[in-house]
C-alpha positions as CSV (number, residue, x, y, z in Angstrom):
1,M,0.0,0.0,0.0
2,R,1.7,3.2,-1.2
3,I,0.5,6.6,-0.1
4,V,1.4,9.9,-1.7
5,L,2.7,12.1,1.2
6,R,1.4,15.4,-0.2
7,K,-2.1,14.1,0.0
8,V,-1.9,13.6,3.8
9,T,-3.7,16.4,5.7
10,K,-4.5,17.3,9.2
11,S,-7.4,14.8,9.0
12,P,-6.0,11.4,9.9
13,L,-5.6,9.0,7.0
14,D,-6.3,5.5,8.3
15,F,-4.5,2.4,7.0
16,E,-4.4,-1.3,7.8
17,V,-2.1,-3.9,6.3
18,K,-1.3,-7.5,7.2
19,S,1.6,-9.8,6.8
20,N,1.0,-13.4,7.8
21,E,-0.3,-13.2,11.4
22,I,0.7,-9.6,12.0
23,T,-1.6,-6.6,11.6
24,F,-0.3,-3.0,11.2
25,K,-3.1,-0.6,11.8
26,G,-3.0,3.2,12.4
27,Y,-3.1,6.5,10.7
28,L,-0.9,9.2,9.0
29,E,-1.5,12.9,9.8
30,Y,0.2,16.1,8.6
31,H,2.4,17.5,11.4
32,S,4.5,20.4,10.2
33,A,6.7,21.5,7.3
34,K,7.4,18.2,5.5
35,L,6.8,16.0,8.5
36,I,4.0,13.4,8.6
37,L,3.1,11.7,11.9
38,L,2.6,7.9,11.7
39,K,0.9,6.5,14.7
40,A,0.0,2.7,14.6
41,K,-0.2,-0.5,16.5
42,I,1.5,-3.8,15.5
43,S,-0.2,-6.9,16.8
44,G,-0.4,-10.6,16.2
45,T,1.9,-13.6,16.3
46,L,5.4,-13.8,14.9
47,E,7.4,-17.0,14.5
48,K,10.8,-16.5,16.1
49,S,13.7,-18.7,17.2
50,C,14.6,-18.6,20.9
51,D,17.9,-16.8,21.4
52,I,18.9,-19.3,24.1
53,C,17.9,-22.8,22.8
54,A,17.2,-22.0,19.1
55,Q,13.8,-23.7,19.2
56,D,11.0,-22.0,17.2
57,F,8.2,-20.4,19.2
58,D,5.3,-18.0,18.6
59,L,6.1,-14.5,19.8
60,E,3.1,-12.4,20.8
61,V,3.5,-8.9,19.4
62,D,1.5,-5.9,20.7
63,E,3.4,-2.7,20.2
64,E,2.5,1.0,19.7
65,I,4.6,2.6,17.0
66,E,5.0,6.3,16.5
67,F,7.5,8.2,14.3
68,F,7.6,10.8,11.6
69,I,8.0,10.5,7.9
70,N,9.8,13.3,6.1
71,D,9.1,14.1,2.5
72,G,12.7,14.4,1.4
73,I,15.9,14.5,3.4
74,F,15.4,15.5,7.0
75,E,17.5,18.4,8.2
76,D,17.6,18.5,12.0
77,D,18.9,21.5,14.0
78,G,19.6,19.2,16.9
79,S,17.2,20.9,19.3
80,T,14.7,18.0,19.4
81,E,15.0,14.2,19.2
82,L,12.7,12.7,16.6
83,D,12.4,9.3,15.1
84,V,12.2,10.2,11.4
85,V,12.0,8.0,8.2
86,E,13.0,9.8,5.0
87,S,11.0,9.4,1.8
88,L,13.0,10.4,-1.2
89,D,10.2,9.9,-3.8
90,G,7.3,11.6,-2.1
91,N,5.6,8.3,-1.3
92,V,5.5,6.0,1.7
93,D,5.0,2.2,1.3
94,I,3.1,1.0,4.4
95,Q,3.8,-2.6,3.7
96,E,7.6,-1.9,3.6
97,L,7.4,-0.1,6.9
98,L,5.6,-3.1,8.4
99,H,8.3,-5.4,7.2
100,S,11.0,-3.1,8.6
101,E,9.2,-3.0,12.0
102,I,8.9,-6.9,12.0
103,E,12.6,-7.2,11.3
104,L,13.4,-4.8,14.2
105,I,11.2,-6.9,16.5
106,R,12.9,-10.1,15.3
107,S,16.4,-8.7,15.8
108,D,15.6,-8.0,19.5
109,Y,16.5,-10.6,22.2
110,H,13.6,-13.1,22.8
111,S,13.5,-16.4,24.6
112,C,10.8,-19.1,24.7
113,D,8.8,-19.9,27.8
114,N,11.0,-22.9,28.6
115,C,14.2,-20.8,28.8
116,K,12.5,-18.0,30.7
117,S,12.0,-20.2,33.8
């Protein structure tokens, strides 16, 4: 699902995409200058290998996501800390953002129930 950033206004633009057992649902909203706020929730089940015993297990995912998308290269004056994704073609691919967030979750340290006890 690709969205043209210049069409995002102050009225929230809802989206929902799925990948296997994961749902990415939220909205885009104009914030300021070239910044678009993305606020969403990722929920569902993700297959992951335990980082201790290497057994596959189902990881329950339920995370709130919030960051900005900048239409072009983001130039920061250093006065604020923002999580910003840059879009160099004036579009945002929500499915691609979902896959990036899934990979961030997978790269974190997770252990199965057997290894937690």
